[in-house]
C-alpha positions as CSV (number, residue, x, y, z in Angstrom):
1,M,-165.2,-146.8,165.6
2,I,-165.0,-146.6,161.8
3,A,-167.2,-148.4,159.3
4,F,-166.3,-148.9,155.7
5,S,-168.5,-149.1,152.6
6,L,-166.4,-149.5,149.5
7,S,-168.1,-149.7,146.1
8,L,-171.1,-151.4,147.8
9,M,-174.1,-149.0,147.8
10,E,-174.7,-149.1,144.0
11,H,-175.1,-152.9,144.2
12,L,-177.9,-152.8,146.7
13,Q,-181.6,-152.7,145.8
14,K,-182.3,-150.8,149.0
15,P,-179.2,-148.6,149.8
16,E,-181.2,-146.7,152.4
17,E,-181.2,-149.8,154.6
18,H,-177.4,-150.0,154.4
19,V,-177.0,-146.4,155.4
20,K,-179.5,-146.8,158.3
21,E,-177.4,-149.8,159.5
22,L,-174.2,-147.8,159.3
23,H,-175.9,-145.2,161.4
24,R,-177.2,-147.8,163.9
25,V,-173.8,-149.5,164.5
26,L,-171.8,-146.3,164.9
27,R,-171.8,-144.3,168.1
28,M,-172.2,-140.5,168.1
29,G,-169.1,-139.2,166.4
30,G,-168.4,-142.5,164.8
31,K,-167.1,-142.3,161.2
32,A,-168.1,-144.0,158.0
33,I,-165.7,-144.1,155.0
34,I,-167.8,-144.5,151.9
35,Q,-166.4,-144.9,148.4
36,L,-168.8,-144.7,145.5
37,P,-168.2,-144.8,141.8
38,N,-169.8,-141.9,139.9
39,L,-172.6,-143.6,137.9
40,Q,-173.1,-140.3,136.0
41,Y,-169.5,-140.3,134.8
42,P,-169.4,-140.2,130.9
43,F,-168.2,-143.8,130.9
44,E,-170.2,-145.8,133.4
45,P,-167.6,-147.4,135.8
46,H,-168.8,-151.0,135.7
47,S,-169.7,-151.5,132.1
48,K,-167.5,-148.7,130.6
49,W,-170.6,-148.0,128.4
50,P,-170.6,-144.3,127.3
51,L,-173.4,-142.1,128.7
52,L,-175.3,-145.1,130.1
53,C,-176.9,-142.9,132.8
54,L,-178.8,-141.0,130.1
55,L,-180.4,-144.1,128.6
56,P,-183.6,-145.8,129.7
57,E,-183.5,-148.2,132.7
58,S,-184.6,-151.1,130.5
59,F,-181.6,-150.5,128.2
60,Q,-179.2,-150.2,131.2
61,S,-180.4,-153.6,132.5
62,K,-179.8,-155.1,129.1
63,V,-176.2,-153.8,129.0
64,F,-175.4,-155.2,132.4
65,K,-177.0,-158.6,131.5
66,A,-175.0,-158.7,128.2
67,I,-171.7,-158.3,130.1
68,N,-172.8,-160.8,132.9
69,Y,-172.8,-158.1,135.5
70,S,-175.1,-159.1,138.4
71,Y,-176.8,-155.8,139.5
72,V,-176.0,-152.1,139.5
73,N,-178.6,-149.7,141.0
74,M,-178.2,-146.7,138.7
75,K,-180.3,-144.6,141.0
76,V,-177.4,-144.5,143.5
77,T,-175.9,-141.3,142.2
78,I,-173.4,-139.2,144.2
79,K,-176.2,-136.6,144.9
80,Y,-178.6,-139.4,146.0
81,A,-176.0,-140.9,148.3
82,L,-175.2,-137.6,149.9
83,A,-178.8,-136.8,150.5
84,L,-179.3,-140.2,152.0
85,L,-176.4,-139.7,154.4
86,Y,-177.7,-136.3,155.5
87,K,-181.3,-137.6,155.9
88,T,-180.1,-140.5,158.1
89,G,-178.2,-138.3,160.5
90,F,-174.6,-138.1,159.1
91,R,-172.6,-135.0,158.4
92,I,-170.0,-135.0,155.7
93,I,-166.5,-134.2,157.1
94,K,-164.5,-134.6,153.9
95,T,-165.1,-135.3,150.2
96,M,-162.3,-136.6,148.0
97,K,-162.3,-137.1,144.3
98,V,-160.6,-140.3,143.0
99,Y,-159.1,-140.3,139.6
100,H,-157.8,-143.5,138.2
101,V,-155.6,-141.8,135.6
102,S,-154.5,-138.2,135.4
103,I,-156.2,-137.4,132.1
104,M,-159.6,-137.9,133.9
105,K,-158.9,-134.6,135.7
106,L,-159.8,-132.8,132.5
107,L,-163.5,-133.3,133.2
108,P,-165.3,-131.3,135.9
109,M,-166.4,-134.5,137.7
110,S,-164.6,-137.5,139.1
111,P,-165.1,-141.2,138.2
112,S,-165.2,-142.0,141.9
113,Y,-165.6,-140.3,145.3
114,I,-164.7,-141.0,148.9
115,F,-166.8,-139.4,151.7
116,I,-165.9,-139.4,155.3
117,A,-169.2,-139.1,157.2
118,E,-169.7,-138.7,160.9
119,R,-172.7,-139.8,162.8
120,A,-174.1,-136.5,164.0
121,C,-177.3,-137.5,165.8
């Protein structure tokens, strides 16, 4: 069985519950394909606001409200998501960087990532 989570985790107030549910529904060896935007990318992927991740949470909320964007949990960084997957009992089989345009490859980070995770325990 394969479960998909595409650009979802950053919109949840409790992403750990989502990852626990992925773990629950998958059998041992089952795979989850998880796509996440990099919220620490120089231009935040939802608002396109430069360096938004460096600004206070109160300001981040105002930016999203100003553009009528419902909710983005800026705490769901790539590092946070990977730690959550490992903690829940997944192992990462493959990591892929996703670039929307070639010029983005000039930076050492990607605007989006895809992880293939396997339920390990």
